[in-house]
C-alpha positions in Angstrom: 154.8 124.6 121.4 151.1 125.3 120.8 151.8 129.1 120.6 154.6 128.5 118.0 152.2 126.3 116.0 149.5 128.9 116.2 151.8 131.7 115.1 153.0 129.5 112.2 149.5 128.9 111.1 148.6 132.6 111.3 151.7 133.7 109.4 151.2 131.5 106.4 148.0 131.5 104.4 148.8 128.0 103.0 149.1 126.6 106.5 146.0 128.5 107.5 144.0 126.9 104.7 145.2 123.4 105.6 144.5 124.0 109.3 140.9 125.2 108.6 140.3 122.3 106.2 141.6 119.8 108.8 139.5 121.2 111.7 136.4 121.3 109.4 136.9 117.7 108.5 137.3 116.6 112.1 134.2 118.6 113.2 132.2 117.2 110.3 133.3 113.7 111.2 132.3 114.2 114.9 128.9 115.6 114.0 128.3 112.8 111.5 129.3 110.2 114.1 127.0 111.9 116.6 124.2 112.0 114.1 124.6 108.3 113.3 124.3 107.4 117.0 121.2 109.6 117.4 119.6 108.1 114.3 120.3 104.6 115.6 118.9 105.3 119.0 115.8 106.8 117.4 115.2 103.7 115.1 113.4 101.8 117.8 111.0 104.7 118.4 110.4 105.3 114.7 109.9 101.6 114.1 107.2 101.5 116.8 105.5 104.4 115.2 105.6 102.8 111.8 104.2 99.5 113.2 101.3 101.3 114.9 100.5 103.2 111.7 100.7 100.0 109.6 98.3 98.4 112.1 95.8 101.3 111.6 96.0 101.1 107.9 95.7 97.3 108.0 92.6 97.5 110.1 91.1 99.9 107.6 91.8 97.4 104.8 90.5 94.4 106.7 87.2 96.2 107.2 87.0 98.3 104.0 83.7 96.8 103.0 82.3 97.2 106.5 82.5 101.1 106.2 83.9 101.1 109.7 84.7 104.4 111.5 88.3 104.6 112.5 89.2 106.0 115.9 92.5 108.0 115.6 93.3 107.4 119.3 93.0 103.6 119.1 94.2 100.6 117.1 90.7 99.3 117.2 88.2 99.8 114.4 84.8 100.6 116.0 81.9 98.4 115.0 84.2 96.3 112.8 84.3 92.6 112.2 88.0 92.2 112.2 90.8 94.0 114.0 94.6 93.4 114.1 97.4 94.1 116.4 101.2 93.7 116.0 103.1 90.7 117.3 106.8 89.8 116.9 108.3 86.4 116.0 110.5 84.8 118.6 111.1 81.4 116.9 110.3 80.0 113.5 110.8 76.6 111.9 110.4 75.9 108.2 112.4 72.8 107.3 110.3 70.2 109.1 107.2 68.4 108.0 105.2 70.1 110.7 106.4 73.6 111.4 105.5 76.1 114.2 106.2 79.7 115.2 106.4 81.2 118.6 105.1 84.8 119.2 105.9 87.3 121.9 102.3 87.9 123.0 99.8 85.7 124.9 96.5 85.6 126.7 97.1 88.8 128.7 97.6 90.6 125.3 94.3 89.3 123.9 95.7 86.2 122.1 93.6 83.1 121.9 93.4 79.8 119.9 92.4 79.9 116.2 93.5 83.5 115.6 94.9 84.1 112.2 98.5 85.4 111.9 99.6 87.4 108.8 102.5 89.6 107.6 102.4 92.6 105.3 102.8 90.1 102.4 100.2 87.4 103.3 99.0 84.7 105.7 101.5 83.0 108.0 99.5 80.5 110.2 97.0 79.9 112.9 97.4 80.2 116.7 97.3 76.7 118.2 98.1 77.2 121.9 98.6 80.2 124.2 100.1 80.9 127.6 99.9 84.2 129.5 102.8 85.7 127.6 103.3 83.6 124.5 101.5 82.0 121.6 102.4 79.0 119.5 101.3 79.1 115.9 100.8 76.3 113.4 102.6 77.5 110.3 101.1 77.2 106.9 104.1 75.0 106.3 102.5 72.2 108.4 101.0 69.0 107.0 98.2 69.2 109.6 96.8 72.5 108.4 94.2 73.1 105.7 93.1 76.7 104.8 90.1 77.8 102.7 91.5 79.6 99.7 90.3 80.7 96.2 91.4 81.9 92.8 91.2 85.7 92.9 89.9 86.1 89.3 87.2 83.4 89.3 86.4 82.8 93.0 86.8 79.0 92.6 87.5 77.5 96.0 90.0 74.9 97.1 92.0 73.9 100.2 95.5 75.2 100.9 97.9 72.4 102.1 101.7 71.8 102.3 103.5 68.9 100.8 106.6 69.3 103.0 109.0 70.0 100.1 109.9 73.7 99.6 109.3 76.3 102.3 108.1 79.0 99.8 105.5 76.8 98.0 102.2 75.3 99.0 99.4 73.4 97.2 95.9 74.4 96.4 93.8 71.2 95.9 90.2 70.4 95.0 89.7 73.2 92.6 87.1 72.0 90.1 88.0 71.4 86.4 85.6 74.1 85.4 88.0 76.8 86.7 90.0 78.8 84.2 93.6 78.7 85.5 96.8 80.5 84.4 100.3 80.6 85.7 100.8 83.9 87.6 97.2 84.2 88.8 96.8 85.3 92.4 95.4 83.1 95.2 93.7 84.7 98.2 91.9 83.6 101.3 88.3 82.4 100.7 86.7 83.8 103.8 84.7 80.6 104.5 86.1 80.4 108.1 86.2 82.3 111.3 89.9 82.8 111.1 90.9 84.9 108.1 88.8 87.5 106.3 88.3 87.2 102.6 90.8 88.2 100.0 94.0 88.3 102.1 97.0 87.6 99.8 98.6 84.1 99.7 100.6 83.7 96.6 100.5 83.2 92.8 100.1 80.1 90.7 103.5 78.6 89.5 102.2 75.3 88.1 99.1 73.2 87.9 97.8 69.9 86.6 94.4 68.3 86.3 93.7 65.1 88.2 91.7 63.2 85.5 90.5 60.6 87.9 88.9 63.1 90.4 88.2 66.0 88.1 90.0 68.5 90.2 93.2 70.6 89.8 96.3 70.3 91.9 97.9 73.7 91.8 101.3 74.8 93.0 101.4 78.2 94.7 104.5 80.3 95.2 103.9 82.2 98.5 104.1 86.0 98.6 105.7 85.6 102.0 109.2 84.5 102.4 108.5 82.0 105.2 112.2 81.7 106.0 112.5 85.4 106.8 109.7 86.6 109.1 109.8 89.2 111.8 107.0 91.7 112.3 103.6 90.0 112.1 99.9 90.8 112.9 97.3 88.8 114.8 93.8 89.0 113.5 90.9 89.1 115.9 87.3 88.2 114.7 85.0 90.3 116.9 81.9 88.2 116.2 83.6 84.9 116.7 81.5 83.7 119.7 78.2 84.6 118.0 79.2 82.8 114.7 80.7 79.8 116.6 77.5 79.4 118.5 75.4 79.2 115.3 77.9 76.8 113.7 77.9 74.5 116.8 74.1 74.4 116.9 73.9 73.6 113.2 76.4 70.7 113.6 74.5 69.4 116.6 71.3 69.4 114.5 73.0 67.3 111.8 
């Protein structure tokens, strides 16, 4: 039967053309399917490479003003104030009054309390508690958290809080009435803490009003982060934390 089919194909150019077209289509389909599987298998490896490269670049940005020397064989910036390393989100809540995140790294990976957690878009929260393998993070969508922040253009400071309403909006309070404010202006970290370096992105002003009784603005901030859709994050380590904490504790004791 196969011989007869082969002879028929050889004898008629039209059949030959159709046969070649069919076999070429099947071969192309097989190679395309094989290529798709190979690409899928390689995604994890490529994603890990991109994560490491992003970490290197982020460390450079965190310490740009430090003129740090970057070691190509390490994720660590030598002689730098801040370093970061990648972490992954395991669990995230954003609909409660007090929301938390769970990360896949803990004490054995260098995680500790009061480390800042960020994404490529902005700040996410602060580590509250750690075990050997995991870390629980207080989300910025938590009524118990207050973060030092400022208006990027004018450097006027305030406190970042959450009113437990919308997961993509927070409030910047206690900004003095002397500040010039416009909708669309950027808000960034103030740097007056041992958790986040200065000028990390937070969001942009969506609305504001002056509290006449207190003389301060209440400002609504639309977050750059989509807090309902987080995955690959970064933990920020402050290398001089112990030294700075020691001085702060001594100052508070004197007072």
